[in-house]
DRENTI-944575 format. One record per atom (N, C-alpha, C, CB): x, y, z. Coordinates in steps of 0.1 Angstrom, whole numbers, plus 5000, padded with zeros to 4 digits. Glycine has a CB too. Example, Ala and Ser with C-alpha at 12.3 -4.5 7.8 and 13.67 -1.06 7.14 Angstrom:
513249435078/512349555078/513249675078/511349555090/512849785071/513749895071/512950005079/514149945057/
//
This chain:
955437096759/954737156764/954137286761/955137146774/953137296767/952137326760/952637516764/950337246765/952837546776/953737676780/954637716769/954637646792/955537636763/957037706756/956437676744/958737636757/955037586738/954637596727/953737726725/954237486725/953237816731/953037886732/953638056735/952737826736/954838026738/955938126736/956138206725/957138076738/955338326717/955738406706/957438406704/955038556709/957538376691/959238406686/959638516691/959638416671/960938536694/961638706694/961638786679/963638686699/961438656668/961838716653/960138796650/962338556639/959138706656/957938746649/957138876657/956938606649/957638856672/956838976679/957739016692/955238926684/958639066690/959439116702/958939136715/960039236701/957839246715/957339296724/956239166729/956839446720/955439136722/954639046731/955338896740/953638996720/956738856725/957738726737/958138796747/959338656731/958538926750/958438926764/957438946770/959039006770/956139016774/955138996775/954638876785/954739006764/954838766771/954238616772/955538576784/954138506754/956438556782/957638516787/957438556806/959038596778/956938676806/957138736820/956138656829/956938896822/954838616818/953838526826/953738386826/952738546824/954738346816/955138176815/956238126824/955538126801/956738226825/958138166836/957538216845/959738216835/956538286853/956138276869/956638386871/956538156880/957138496863/957838656872/956638726878/958638786860/955938726872/954438836870/953638806865/954338946865/952438936872/951138886867/950939056869/950238756877/949839056860/948639206859/947639196871/947539216842/947539316879/947239306889/945639366889/948439356897/944839326898/943339446895/943639596897/941939416906/944839656897/944839786898/945539836887/945439826910/945039876877/945439916864/946640006866/944239976856/947739966858/949139956856/950239926869/949540096850/949239836880/950439816885/950339626883/950639916902/951539576892/951939436887/951739346900/953639416881/951439176900/952039186911/953039046909/950939176924/954539086916/955938996913/955538906921/957539056916/955738756912/955338646921/956438576926/954638546915/956438496933/957738456940/959138416933/957338346947/959038386920/960338356914/960738466910/960438266903/960038566901/960438726901/960738786911/959538806897/960238746922/960538856936/962138826940/959338816954/962238666937/963538586944/964438636934/963538406948/964638686924/965238756912/965838916920/963738786898/964838956924/964839116930/965539086941/963439196933/965238976951/965838976960/967638966961/965138886965/968038886951/969338816946/970138976942/968938676929/969339046933/969739216932/969839256939/969139316928/968839286953/968739336964/970039356973/967739266971/970239196973/971839156982/973039216981/972439046979/973339216965/974339226961/974039366959/974839116952/973339436957/973239586954/973639656971/971439626947/972939596979/972939666994/974639606998/971439587007/975039546997/976139507002/977339596997/976339367000/977439616981/978339726975/977739896981/978239716957/976239936985/976140036993/977040077002/975240026999/976639977008/977140007021/978939977023/976339907032/979639927009/980839977012/981040057007/981639917011/980140157005/980940327001/980640407011/980540426987/980240307024/979540427038/978140437039/979940607034/977340407029/976040447029/975340337036/975440487015/974240397046/973740317055/972140317052/974240367068/971440197056/969640237056/969040277057/968840227058/968040337055/967240437068/965740387061/967640677068/964440457065/963240467056/962640597057/962140357059/961740657045/961240767050/959840767043/962240897047/958940827052/957240817050/957140847029/956240997063/956140767034/955440727021/954640817015/954740607023/954140917022/953141047020/954041157020/952041067031/954241217010/954841387011/953841487010/955941427000/953541587021/952941727019/953141787009/953241827027/951941827001/952041906990/952742016987/951141946990/953042056996/953842196999/955742196999/953242247015/955442067004/957042016998/957541976984/957441887006/956441956979/957041976959/957142106954/955741916947/956142176962/956442306955/957642406958/955442396956/958642326967/959742436970/960642386963/960242466985/960942316951/962142306941/961242316932/963242186939/961342436924/960542476911/960942346901/961142656904/961842326897/961942226887/961642096894/963242216881/961842056901/961541896908/959841926908/962541856928/959242006910/957741986911/957241946896/957042136916/957742076886/957342066871/957441926866/958242166863/958541846869/958841756860/958341636865/960141746857/957741616884/956441566884/955441556885/956241536886/954941656882/953541726887/952141646878/953641926882/952741576866/951741496861/951941366863/951441526848/952841336873/952741166877/952341136890/954341096876/951941236896/951841216909/950041186918/952641356912/950241066925/949041046930/948741126942/948940906932/947341166945/947341276956/946241186964/946841446952/946641186977/945541166991/945041276990/946141137009/943541286995/942641386995/942041397010/941441366984/941441247015/940441237025/941341127034/938841197018/941041117045/941340997055/940440947059/941941017065/939340897054/938440847059/937340817048/938140927070/936640707053/935840637043/934240607051/936840477038/933140607046/931840597054/931240547043/931240727061/930240417051/929340357042/928140417041/929140237045/928240367025/927040417020/925940477023/926640357016/924840507023/923340557028/922240437030/922740667015/922540317016/921840197018/923140097022/920940147003/924140117026/924540017036/925439927023/923039927046/925139977016/925439887002/927339846995/924739996991/927739947005/929239997006/929940117011/929640006996/931240177005/931740287012/931640367004/932940277017/932240517008/932240636999/933240697008/930840726997/933640807002/934840897007/933740977019/935641006994/934441017026/933541077038/933941227033/933941017057/932941367030/933741457024/933541567036/933141497009/933641497051/933541577063/935441547066/932141507075/935841437056/937541397065/938241427054/938041207071/938041577047/939041627036/940241667045/938441757026/941241627039/943041677047/942641837045/945141617035/943541877052/943942027051/944642077041/944642067062/946141957045/946741967028/946841817024/948542047027/946841837011/946941677003/948141637006/946841676985/948341507006/949641427006/949641336991/949741317020/950841366987/951541326977/952141186976/952341406976/951641046972/952340936974/953240916965/951640846975/954640926971/955940936969/956140896952/956840836981/956841006942/957240956929/958840976933/956541056913/959241006943/960441036945/960941096963/960541156934/962041066970/961941156981/962941266983/962041076993/963341336974/964241426976/963741526989/964341506963/962141566984/961541676992/961641607008/959741706987/961141517012/960741447025/961841417031/960141317023/963141407022/964141347032/965041477034/964941197026/964741587025/965741677029/965241757035/966441737021/963741777035/963341867050/963541767062/961641907051/964141667063/964541577071/966141597078/964341457064/966541627065/967841627070/968541747074/968641567062/967741857075/967641997081/967941947092/966442087081/967341877100/967341817114/968341747118/966341737117/969141707109/970441617111/971641627111/970541547105/971541737101/972841817098/972841967105/973041827081/974042007112/974542127112/975842157116/973942187118/976642097115/977942127114/978741997104/978442157130/980142077100/980841967089/981141837099/982642027081/981141797108/981241687116/980041607113/981441727130/978841637107/977841607108/977541507090/977041757112/978341567084/978741527067/980341437071/979041717054/980441357054/979241337047/977641277057/979841207035/976441287049/975541217053/975141127039/974541307059/974940977045/974740927031/973740797032/976140897024/972540817031/971840697032/971140667020/970940707043/970440547025/969740507011/968440417016/970940417000/967340437009/966040327012/965340237001/964840397017/964840137008/964740036999/962740036999/965639877005/962540086985/960840116992/960240126978/960340297004/959140136977/958340146965/958040336960/956740046970/957440286951/957040476946/956040446937/958340596936/955240576930/954240596927/954240666915/953640636936/954240626902/954040786889/953040726884/955540836875/952240786881/951140776875/951440726856/950340926878/951140626854/951940606843/950440546830/953440486847/950640656818/949540586809/949440456804/949340646798/950640456797/951440326790/952340236799/952340376780/952140116803/952940026812/952839906803/952439986829/954539836808/955039746805/955539676819/955939776795/955239516821/955439476834/957439506836/954639286836/958039546846/958839566854/959539696841/959639416860/959139726837/959939846825/959239966825/959939796807/957739956831/957340086834/956140036840/957140206823/955840086851/954440066855/954440156868/954139906857/953340186867/952440306875/953340286894/950040246875/953240166897/954040146911/954940026910/953140136924/956440066916/957839986911/958540006925/958840056895/959339896926/960039866938/961339936935/960239706941/961939996942/963340046935/964140086951/963040206923/965740146950/966140196961/966440326956/967240116966/966640426966/966840536960/967840636976/965140586954/969240626968/970140716977/970040826982/971140736973/970440886990/970241016991/971341096998/969141026997/972441156997/973641197002/974241347006/974341146995/974441417015/975141517017/976141577021/974741547019/976541657013/978541667015/978541837018/979941616995/980041847019/980641977022/980942027010/981941967031/981341987000/981942036990/981342006978/983242016991/980942096970/980842066954/981541936950/981642206945/982541906947/983541806942/983041666954/985441876942/983141726963/982941566969/981241476963/983041596991/980341606964/978841556957/979441466945/977741696951/979941606939/980141516920/980841376920/981541616908/981641356930/982641206932/981941116931/983541166945/980741156946/980141086953/979041016938/979441196968/978541116932/977241066922/978240986911/976141216912/979341026906/979940916896/980540786903/981340996887/980640796915/981140686920/980140586922/981740696931/978940626924/977640566923/976940536910/976940646930/977640606896/977340526887/978140446881/976740566881/979240426887/980440336884/979940206893/982040396890/979240196905/979040086914/977740006905/978540156932/976640086901/975740056889/976639956878/975240206881/976940046871/977539966861/978439866861/978140036855/979139836874/980039706878/978639586882/981239756894/977939656889/976939526893/976039516878/975639576910/975839616870/975239546859/975739466847/974739626855/977239476848/978439396843/978539286847/979639456845/979039286861/979639156869/978639046875/980439206882/977439116877/976239046881/975338986871/975439136888/974739106863/973239096852/974139026842/972339266844/975739056841/975939016823/975439096816/975438896818/975039206819/974239356812/975439416808/973339476824/975939466794/977139546791/976639696792/977739516776/977039766796/976439956796/976840026795/976040026804/976740116787/977340266782/977440366796/976340346769/978040436800/978140546810/978440636806/978840536819/977740746810/977440896804/976740966813/976740896792/976641086808/975741226813/974741236802/976741396814/973441276811/972241306803/972341466800/970941256810/971741436787/971641596782/970641716789/971241596767/970341806791/970141906800/968641866797/970642066798/967741846786/967041786784/966241656794/967641776775/967241606792/966941456797/967441406811/967541356787/967841556817/968241536827/966941536842/969441636826/967541436854/966141456864/965841566871/966041366875/964641596871/964341726873/964741786887/963041746871/965541906888/965941966896/967341876901/964841996904/968241826890/969441796888/970341926878/969241656881/971841916888/972642016879/973241926866/974042106889/973441766873/973241646862/972841556867/974341586855/972841456855/972241286861/973541226849/969741236856/973741166858/974741056847/973840886848/976941046855/974140836837/972940726835/973740606829/971640776823/973640506832/973940376830/972640316815/973940286848/973240286801/972640236791/972940146785/972440286784/972040056787/972039876783/971239896769/970939746797/971439786760/970739766746/970239656748/971539776733/968839646744/968039516747/968639446734/966239536749/968039306730/968239236718/967739316708/967539106719/966339346706/966339426698/966339576691/966039396697/967839636701/968439736694/968139856704/967939756680/967139856710/966739956718/967539996731/965439916722/967640086736/968040136748/967440136759/968340246747/967840106771/967040096783/967940136793/966539956786/967340256799/968440356811/967640246822/968140596815/969140206826/968840116838/969540106851/968940006834/970040306853/970140366863/970740466862/970540306872/970340546873/970540676869/971540726887/968740776865/972240846884/972740896895/973041036896/973640836897/972341126904/972741316900/973441346910/971241436898/973841476903/974641576910/973341676909/976241636903/973041686925/971541786929/972141936934/970441706945/973341936932/974242076938/973642116945/974642196931/973242266950/972642326965/971142346963/973342496971/970542276953/969042316950/968542256956/968342306939/968342146968/967742096976/967642166991/968241986975/969142166990/969342227008/969142397003/971542187017/968742436994/968742556996/967042586997/969642626986/966242516991/964742506989/964542447008/964042366972/965142377010/964842317025/966042377039/965042127024/966342467032/967542587044/968442427055/965842747062/968842377042/969742267049/971142327052/969942127039/971442357061/973442477057/973842347069/973842757066/975442417068/976042367083/977042417083/976342237087/977642417098/978642547099/980242517097/978442607115/981142547089/982342487081/983642527097/982642587061/984442457094/985742477103/985942597107/986842447098/985442697094/986042807097/984742867102/986742887085/983542877114/982542867117/981743017106/982742867132/981842907094/980843007084/979742927084/981243047065/978442987078/977042907074/977142867057/975443017079/977442697054/977242717042/976342597037/978542747035/975442587029/974542487020/975242387019/974342527006/974642227023/975642147016/975242137001/975741987022/976142026996/976041976983/974941836987/977741926975/974241826976/973741706974/973941576963/972741736974/973541496964/973441376955/972141246957/974941296958/971241236945/970641106945/971241006937/969341106942/970640876938/970740786930/969940666928/971640766932/969440576918/968740476920/968440366910/967740526923/967940256915/967740216901/966440066908/969640156892/965940046898/964740006900/964439816901/963940086890/963039756897/962739636892/962839676878/961539576897/963339786873/963139766860/964339706854/962839896854/965539656863/967139596859/966039446855/969039586877/965139406863/964839256859/964039256842/963539186872/963539376837/963339376823/964139366823/962839436816/965539456820/966839436813/967539316813/967639496818/967239216826/967839116824/967139026815/968239076835/965639026813/965238926803/965538986790/963738886804/965739096784/965339116773/966939156767/964139226773/967939106775/969639076773/969738996765/970639026786/969138846775/969938716774/968838626769/970538676788/967738636772/966738526770/966538486754/965138566776/965638406751/965538336739/964538286742/966538256735/963738176728/962738176727/962438016730/962338236717/963237956738/963037846749/962537936763/964737756752/963138066763/962338096777/963238176781/961937986789/963438226800/964338286802/966338226801/963738306814/967038326802/968438276807/968938376815/969438236796/968838356825/969438356838/971138396841/969238216842/971638476841/973138486846/973538406861/973438656847/974038276861/974138226877/974238286887/975038156880/974738416888/975138506901/973538536907/976138676898/973038586898/971138596897/969838516899/970738616886/970438366893/969638306889/969238216905/970238236877/968038276908/967138176922/967538056923/965638146921/967337956913/968137866916/969237816904/967437766922/970237766909/971337776902/971437626892/972537796913/971437526902/971337416896/970337316900/972337376896/969637226892/968537156889/968936986888/967937216877/968336886895/969036776894/967936686892/969936756906/967736606881/966636526879/967136386875/965736576868/966436316884/967136136883/965736106876/967636016902/965736046867/964935936856/965035776863/965935926837/964135786873/964035616876/962935636885/965535536884/963035466891/961735456903/962035396910/960535406901/961435336922/961335236929/963335216935/960535116918/963735116938/964835076942/966035176935/964834916940/966035176920/966935216916/966835406921/966935166900/965835476919/966035606923/966335616933/965235676922/966035516944/966935546962/968135526958/966735426978/969135446948/970335446947/971035536938/970635336944/970135596930/970535716923/970435836936/969535756909/969335856942/969635986955/970935936962/968335996970/970835836966/972135806977/973635846967/972135586983/973535806956/974835856945/975135986947/974535846929/973636076944/973836216944/973836286956/973036266938/973336236965/973736316978/974636396982/973836246986/975936296982/977236406981/977536496974/978236376979/977036516959/977236596953/976336746956/977236536942/974836676959/974536816962/974836826977/972936846958/975336806989/976136836998/977236936993/976636727002/977936876987/979036996980/978637116971/980036916969/977737066967/977537186958/976937326968/976237136947/975837236977/975337366988/975937386996/974137366995/977437306999/978637387007/979137517002/979837297009/979237516988/980037636982/979037736976/981037596970/978037736986/977037826984/976237856969/977637946987/975837716966/975237706947/973837666954/976237536932/972637706952/971337666950/971137556944/970537756945/970637476950/970337326942/969037266944/971437206946/968437216933/967237146938/966936996929/965837266936/966636926939/966836766938/965536716934/967336706953/965136726919/963336726915/963036566916/962936796896/962836526925/962236356923/961036346923/962536256935/959936456922/958636436926/958136356914/957736576928/957536266914/956836196903/955136236896/956936056908/955036366901/953736406895/954036486881/952936506904/955036486876/955336516866/956436436853/955636626871/956136426841/957036376837/958636476833/956336306826/959736366829/960636446832/961136556820/961736356836/960136486805/960036606796/959536746802/959136586785/958536766808/957636886813/958836956823/955936846822/959536846831/960436936839/961336966830/961136886851/962036906823/963036986814/963237116806/963336926807/961637106802/961137226794/960837326807/959637176784/959737326818/960137416828/961737476829/959837346840/962137376833/963437466839/964437526828/964437356848/963837506816/964637596806/963737696807/964937546789/962437716805/961637826808/962137906817/960437786812/962437906830/962737946839/964338006842/962137866845/964737946829/966237996831/967137926838/966238106837/967237826843/968237776855/969237746848/967937666864/970637776853/971537776844/972137626843/972637886846/972337556850/972937416848/971537306852/974537396861/971437186845/970537116845/971636956844/969337176831/971136876858/971936726856/970936656857/973036666867/971036556853/970236436846/970836306850/970236436829/970236206856/970736066864/969535986858/970736076885/970035836851/969135766846/969835616855/969135786827/968935536850/969735366854/970835336847/968935226852/970935376835/972135396826/972835436833/972235476815/972835526836/974235666839/974635586854/973435896843/973735526858/974235486871/975035376875/973335476878/974735236865/975735146856/977035216856/975235136840/977135336847/978135376843/978835476850/977935386833/977835536859/979235606869/978635726864/981235576866/977935776858/977835916849/976535946850/978235896832/976836106843/975536216846/975636266834/975736326859/974636356830/974436436818/974436576824/973036406809/975136666816/975336816822/974836886809/977136876827/973336966811/973437066805/973337206807/972937046799/974137306798/973937406802/972837526798/974837426801/972137616805/971137646798/971537756791/970037676806/972637846787/972937956781/973137896766/974238036788/973637786764/974137736747/973037566744/976537686748/972437506757/971637436757/972637336754/970437476749/973737326752/974637206750/974937106760/975737256747/974736966757/974736876769/976036766765/973036776772/976336716778/977736616777/977236526787/979336676782/977736416787/977536356801/979036306805/976436226801/979436306815/980536316827/980136216837/980736466835/981436186841/981536086847/981136156867/983036026841/980136106872/980036166887/981036226893/979736056896/981736166892/983136176901/983636316899/984336066896/983636366904/984236556905/983436626897/985836596899/981836536896/981336676893/980736776895/980836686887/980636786910/980736916918/981337006915/981136906929/982436986916/983637026912/983837156898/984236906908/983637036889/982937086874/981937166874/982437006867/980737126880/979537256881/979737376885/978637236888/980837366894/980937546902/981837576893/981637586922/982637526885/983437566875/982637626860/984537436873/981637566857/980837566848/980037706851/980137446849/979437686864/978637826867/979537976864/978337826885/980537966864/981638046864/981838126846/982837936871/981637986841/982137996824/980638066817/982637786816/979638006823/978138046819/978138226819/976937996833/978738226834/978238366836/979438486824/978538396856/980638416824/981338506813/980938476799/982838486813/980038376797/979838366782/978738456781/979538206776/977838416791/976338516788/977138676787/974838506808/977538706793/978238846791/978738896780/979338866798/979638796772/980338846765/979338816750/981838776768/978238736753/977738716745/976838836739/977138606747/976338896754/975639026753/976639156746/975139076770/977539156750/978639266747/978439276732/980239236753/979339126729/979539156715/977839136703/980939026710/976939106708/976039146704/975639316699/975439106712/975739406715/975739526716/976939576707/975839556730/978039526708/979139616702/978939656684/980539526705/978339506681/978139496666/976839636660/977439306662/976239666670/975039776668/975439926675/973439706676/976739916673/976940066677/977840146667/977640086692/977140216659/977840296648/977840436652/977140266635/979040506641/979340606640/978540646629/980440616640/977340786630/976640836618/976741016621/974740756618/977241086609/977341186608/976341236597/978541196605/975641126588/975041196582/973341126585/975741186567/972141256587/971041256592/970041196585/970841356595/970241176570/969641056563/969440986563/969741016558/971140856564/971740756566/971040696581/973140786564/970840826589/970840796606/969040746602/971240976620/968140826598/966940826598/966640656595/966340936586/967140626584/966940516575/967340386591/968340526557/968840426593/969240306599/968740256614/970640306599/968340406622/967740396633/966640316636/967440486636/965840286620/964440206629/964640066631/962840216621/965940016631/966239896630/967139866646/966939866615/967239976650/967839976662/969039996665/967739886667/970139996677/971240026677/971740136688/971440046666/973140166690/973540286699/973940386684/974940256714/973740516686/974240596675/975040686680/973340676667/976640666676/977440786681/977340886674/978640776682/976941036676/976441146664/976841276669/974741146660/977341386661/977741476667/976841576666/978941506664/976241696682/975241746680/975641876686/974041676684/974741976682/975042116683/974542116696/974342226673/974342056704/974242116720/972842166721/975442246722/971942206714/970542256717/969342206713/970442346714/968442236725/967642166728/966042156716/967642226743/966842246710/965142236695/966042166685/964342446685/967142096686/967742026676/967241866681/969642056676/967641856693/967141746703/965841696699/967041796720/965241806701/963541776700/963241746686/962441906704/964041806676/963741766658/964041586660/965341876644/964641546662/965541436661/964641346668/966941466667/963841366678/963041306686/961541316679/963041386700/961441356671/959941436665/960041336653/960041636659/961341326647/961341276634/961941136635/962041356624/962241066646/962640986642/962340886656/963841026636/961440936665/961340866678/962740786687/960340746674/963840886681/965140866691/965540946700/966240836684/965840946711/967041026721/967941026721/967141026732/968341146726/969941136733/969941056746/970641296737/970640966744/970440916760/972140916767/969640736761/972540956763/973641026769/975141056762/973840956780/976041156767/977341206764/978241116770/977541346767/978741006761/979440906768/980540906773/979540816762/981140826786/982840836790/983540756786/983240826804/983140666779/984140556778/984240556765/983840426784/983940636753/983640656739/984640776737/982040676735/985740796732/986940906730/985641026719/988840826718/985841186724/985441266716/986141236705/985441376721/985541276693/986841306678/987441436679/986041316660/988641466678/988941586683/989041626668/990141596693/988241646658/987841756651/985941716654/988641736632/985141766658/983541776665/982741786651/983141956678/983641836642/982541856630/981341946630/981841726629/980441886625/978841976624/978141906632/977841986609/976941946634/975941886635/975341796622/975241976639/974341666627/974041606614/972641696612/973841426614/972241746620/970941766617/970841946612/970041736632/971541996615/971742146610/972642206606/971542216615/973842116605/975142196598/975442256606/975142276587/975042296619/976042386631/977342326636/975242396645/978242426639/979442306647/978942256658/980942366654/979442136660/978942036666/979442046683/979241906658/979042076690/979542076705/979641946713/978542166714/979441846708/980041686713/979141606706/980041646731/979741486710/979341386702/978441306712/980441316694/977041246708/976641176719/975841006715/975541296725/975740966724/974540836721/973240856717/974240746733/972840846705/971340836698/970740716694/971240916687/969540706707/968640546702/967340566702/968840396714/966340456700/965340456703/965440346717/964440436690/964240426727/964540346741/963240276745/965040446754/963340196754/961840156762/961840276777/961839936768/
//
């Protein structure tokens, strides 16, 4: 198959393999707008499955969906100083509201008479427009907690883009909550991080490290940013979801107060949290191989494909034999495609479904029909076996569960093999070139953090929650000063 033959090998050029695979597996393509992509139906189907599960998990926490405007008055961004500084260089600005025909009627141009009194920002994130709205919704303690989520697009002007991982426009969800106390807000921010981690590991089959960001790396305007960090096959980190404890910064900027039970006016406490279509990039780079995508069954748009190899009356007999199997699988909630189209050869179909990461492939030919058997291939290991048709639906259902577990185990084993404890800077500088997560002592200063980044292109990803801090913190591997804490450092996307 030409598509597969032209797929760059991971060992030859991992970055090119990723770009090739996105195109060849029909996930996305470049658009006419620089830095933006077209998400094709197969890629969008993966995002829809992610959306459906995450939406369910969010609603179980009490969040409700809402929608807020795409355009934000420029003055709103000026109200929270750290926030505007963090996003100022990434903002797209609307200055006019009308076009007009050119003098020679050959096209259109901006009408200079249609200049806006106040410029509008295409949302890079929605804290400001949402908190300006919340002040009208929140009056007393009875209105709290207020927990909204929106599914939308955002725009952050990027100079270097890569499909799914970093694009100027991307799809995401952003949750924004308001609480009566600091403790409730901090608990909410950490709870949502747990939701993201559960989704990453149980649905995406991607193991993650949970932790808190350094001050330098935290979200603009937040007091704390919590993160899940995933490791790609090349050993680089990918920030895969963040949850922010915003304190009272936005409440104060937009005068959002509530009347307590004691009849006192207090500022509310806030969180925000989000994941994006970057998760599709994480899915690709964690599991896929030189044959194409490897998708965990829980997120695969198509979980089982059945290919009959025959014609005429024999094909009709195979179809009759397999119809009950298809019905049983669909009744169990499994997505199945019966591909009896005669416009492509079986070999082409096999390679195409492998390329697209379909977890299970079933094949039946004339001899199988005579013997009452069917060939089963699992995409994660490419192993084939011949089994009786009788009971095949139940077997496939259990096989999908096993594939989901195996994909996670394989990714976790690969990740764990690349987590290193390191307190020697020379050793770190040498080893970090080959990727991995490095658990290292840090003196807590931004200067040391900046030096590590400048000299190694690696950054502090987080202070991890589930890797215990050593009893004796020792000294910073760069400066020799007393360490404040041990952190995960890695090169990243």
